[in-house]
C-alpha positions as CSV (number, residue, x, y, z in Angstrom):
1,X,-25.2,57.3,-5.2
2,X,-23.5,55.1,-2.8
3,X,-20.3,55.4,-0.9
4,X,-20.5,51.8,0.2
5,X,-20.5,48.6,-1.8
6,X,-24.1,47.9,-2.9
7,X,-23.8,44.1,-2.5
8,X,-25.3,43.3,0.8
9,X,-22.8,41.7,3.2
10,X,-23.3,38.0,3.3
11,X,-23.7,36.3,6.7
12,X,-20.9,34.0,7.7
13,X,-21.7,30.5,6.5
14,X,-22.5,28.2,9.4
15,X,-22.2,24.4,9.2
16,X,-24.6,21.8,10.4
17,X,-23.0,18.5,9.8
18,X,-21.6,18.7,6.3
19,X,-24.3,21.2,5.0
20,X,-23.6,24.9,4.5
21,X,-26.4,27.0,5.9
22,X,-26.9,30.0,3.5
23,X,-29.0,33.1,4.2
24,X,-31.0,35.2,1.7
25,X,-28.2,37.7,1.8
26,X,-25.7,35.1,0.6
27,X,-27.9,34.3,-2.5
28,X,-28.5,38.0,-3.2
29,X,-24.7,38.7,-3.0
30,X,-24.0,35.8,-5.4
31,X,-26.7,36.8,-7.8
32,X,-25.4,40.4,-7.8
33,X,-21.9,39.2,-8.5
34,X,-23.1,37.1,-11.5
35,X,-25.1,40.0,-12.8
36,X,-22.1,42.3,-12.7
37,X,-19.6,39.7,-14.2
38,X,-22.0,38.4,-16.8
39,X,-25.6,39.5,-17.3
40,X,-29.1,39.1,-15.9
41,X,-29.5,36.1,-18.2
42,X,-26.7,34.3,-16.3
43,X,-28.5,34.8,-12.9
44,X,-30.1,31.4,-12.7
45,X,-30.7,29.1,-9.7
46,X,-28.6,26.3,-11.0
47,X,-25.6,28.6,-11.8
48,X,-25.8,30.2,-8.3
49,X,-26.1,26.8,-6.5
50,X,-23.2,25.4,-8.4
51,X,-21.1,28.4,-7.6
52,X,-21.8,28.2,-3.9
53,X,-21.5,24.3,-3.9
54,X,-25.0,23.7,-2.6
55,X,-28.1,22.1,-4.0
56,X,-31.0,23.9,-5.7
57,X,-33.2,22.9,-2.8
58,X,-31.2,25.3,-0.5
59,X,-32.4,28.2,-2.7
60,X,-36.1,27.4,-2.2
61,X,-35.8,27.7,1.6
62,X,-35.5,31.4,1.1
63,X,-37.1,32.3,-2.3
64,X,-40.3,31.2,-4.0
65,X,-38.6,31.3,-7.4
66,X,-36.0,33.2,-9.6
67,X,-38.3,36.2,-9.9
68,X,-38.6,36.5,-6.1
69,X,-34.8,36.5,-5.9
70,X,-34.6,39.2,-8.5
71,X,-37.1,41.3,-6.7
72,X,-35.1,41.0,-3.5
73,X,-31.9,41.8,-5.3
74,X,-33.4,45.1,-6.6
75,X,-34.8,45.9,-3.2
76,X,-31.4,45.3,-1.7
77,X,-29.7,47.6,-4.2
78,X,-32.3,50.3,-3.8
79,X,-31.8,50.2,0.0
80,X,-28.0,50.2,0.0
81,X,-27.5,52.6,-2.9
82,X,-30.1,55.2,-2.0
83,X,-32.2,54.8,1.2
84,X,-29.3,54.2,3.5
85,X,-27.2,57.0,2.0
86,X,-30.0,59.5,2.3
87,X,-30.7,58.4,5.8
88,X,-27.1,58.9,6.8
89,X,-27.0,62.3,5.2
90,X,-30.2,63.4,7.0
91,X,-28.8,62.2,10.4
92,X,-25.5,64.1,9.9
93,X,-27.1,67.4,10.5
94,X,-24.8,69.0,7.9
95,X,-25.9,72.2,6.1
96,X,-27.3,71.9,2.5
97,X,-24.1,73.2,0.9
98,X,-22.0,70.7,2.8
99,X,-24.4,67.9,1.7
100,X,-24.0,68.9,-1.9
101,X,-20.3,68.8,-1.5
102,X,-20.6,65.3,0.0
103,X,-22.8,64.2,-2.9
104,X,-20.4,65.4,-5.5
105,X,-17.6,63.4,-3.7
106,X,-19.4,60.1,-3.7
107,X,-17.9,58.9,-7.0
108,X,-14.5,59.4,-5.5
109,X,-14.8,57.0,-2.6
110,X,-12.2,54.5,-3.7
111,X,-12.9,50.8,-4.4
112,X,-16.4,51.0,-2.8
113,X,-17.4,53.6,-5.4
114,X,-15.9,51.4,-8.2
115,X,-18.0,48.4,-6.9
116,X,-21.1,50.5,-6.6
117,X,-20.7,51.9,-10.1
118,X,-20.2,48.4,-11.6
119,X,-23.4,47.2,-9.9
120,X,-25.4,50.2,-11.0
121,X,-24.2,49.9,-14.6
122,X,-25.3,46.2,-14.6
123,X,-28.7,47.0,-13.2
124,X,-29.3,49.9,-15.6
125,X,-28.4,47.5,-18.5
126,X,-30.9,45.0,-17.2
127,X,-33.5,47.8,-16.8
128,X,-33.3,48.6,-20.5
129,X,-35.1,45.3,-21.3
130,X,-37.0,44.4,-18.1
131,X,-40.1,46.3,-16.8
132,X,-39.5,45.2,-13.1
133,X,-35.9,46.5,-13.1
134,X,-36.8,49.6,-15.0
135,X,-39.5,50.5,-12.5
136,X,-37.1,50.2,-9.6
137,X,-34.4,52.2,-11.4
138,X,-36.9,55.0,-12.2
139,X,-38.0,55.0,-8.5
140,X,-34.3,55.3,-7.4
141,X,-33.6,58.1,-9.9
142,X,-36.7,60.0,-8.7
143,X,-35.8,59.5,-5.1
144,X,-32.3,60.7,-5.5
145,X,-33.3,63.7,-7.7
146,X,-35.9,64.7,-5.2
147,X,-33.4,64.6,-2.3
148,X,-30.8,66.6,-4.2
149,X,-33.4,69.1,-5.3
150,X,-34.4,69.6,-1.7
151,X,-30.8,70.5,-0.8
152,X,-30.8,73.3,-3.5
153,X,-34.2,74.6,-2.4
154,X,-32.8,74.9,1.2
155,X,-30.1,77.1,-0.3
156,X,-32.7,79.5,-1.6
157,X,-33.2,78.4,-5.2
158,X,-36.7,78.2,-6.6
159,X,-38.3,74.8,-6.9
160,X,-37.8,74.8,-10.7
161,X,-34.2,75.9,-10.6
162,X,-33.4,73.5,-7.8
163,X,-34.8,70.7,-9.9
164,X,-32.6,71.6,-12.9
165,X,-29.5,72.0,-10.7
166,X,-30.2,68.6,-9.1
167,X,-30.5,67.0,-12.5
168,X,-27.1,68.4,-13.5
169,X,-25.4,67.3,-10.3
170,X,-26.9,63.9,-10.5
171,X,-25.9,63.5,-14.2
172,X,-22.3,64.6,-13.2
173,X,-22.2,62.0,-10.4
174,X,-23.2,59.2,-12.8
175,X,-20.8,60.3,-15.4
176,X,-17.8,60.4,-13.0
177,X,-18.8,57.0,-11.7
178,X,-18.9,55.4,-15.2
179,X,-16.0,57.2,-16.8
180,X,-13.3,56.7,-14.2
181,X,-10.5,56.6,-16.7
182,X,-11.1,60.1,-18.0
183,X,-8.4,62.4,-16.6
184,X,-5.9,62.3,-13.8
185,X,-6.9,62.5,-10.1
186,X,-6.0,66.2,-10.2
187,X,-8.2,66.8,-13.2
188,X,-11.1,64.9,-11.7
189,X,-10.8,67.0,-8.5
190,X,-10.8,70.1,-10.7
191,X,-14.0,69.0,-12.4
192,X,-15.6,68.3,-9.1
193,X,-14.8,71.7,-7.7
194,X,-15.9,73.4,-10.9
195,X,-19.3,71.7,-11.0
196,X,-19.9,72.3,-7.3
197,X,-19.0,76.0,-7.6
198,X,-21.1,76.3,-10.8
199,X,-24.2,74.8,-9.3
200,X,-24.0,76.7,-6.0
201,X,-23.6,80.0,-7.7
202,X,-26.8,82.0,-7.8
203,X,-28.1,83.1,-11.2
204,X,-27.9,86.8,-12.0
205,X,-31.2,88.4,-11.5
């Protein structure tokens, strides 16, 4: 649920003598890239340090241990892929129907959407076998569903029906993000319009 790349921007590396001064964001970015390219098993301090051409000691200036890094990685993803997007939508002042249209369009936001989908897929794969990651993914899903449900409630749907419509829209967004090769651009646009019109239509009494 992100229109921006979910890897936090790394701060420009500064130099003090011959040593590169890295920030926590640099380590989180590197860890996220390894997670996407390989797997959570490959996210190790020695691998990251070698890739950034620094010593392991540099890592421990910012993190207690590997688990601390992984916790910060998950927090960074949650903030970038959920909290920041919801906050931006809330500040926009758009009406609920326009917000739903914006949500349906998130998987179509170019390379940023591709990058976000790759990160999310890697984190969900990690969450299948790790309690810490699974808890964060569950929290993110619940937060997103709650927000989308509120949009439907604001359009006059009952709480129960809003929840079901939110689940369908959220499932659609994830499907479009992960199955980007299915259909032409025109067909994907048609699917988006269809799901939006379907979910915004009031049920017959």
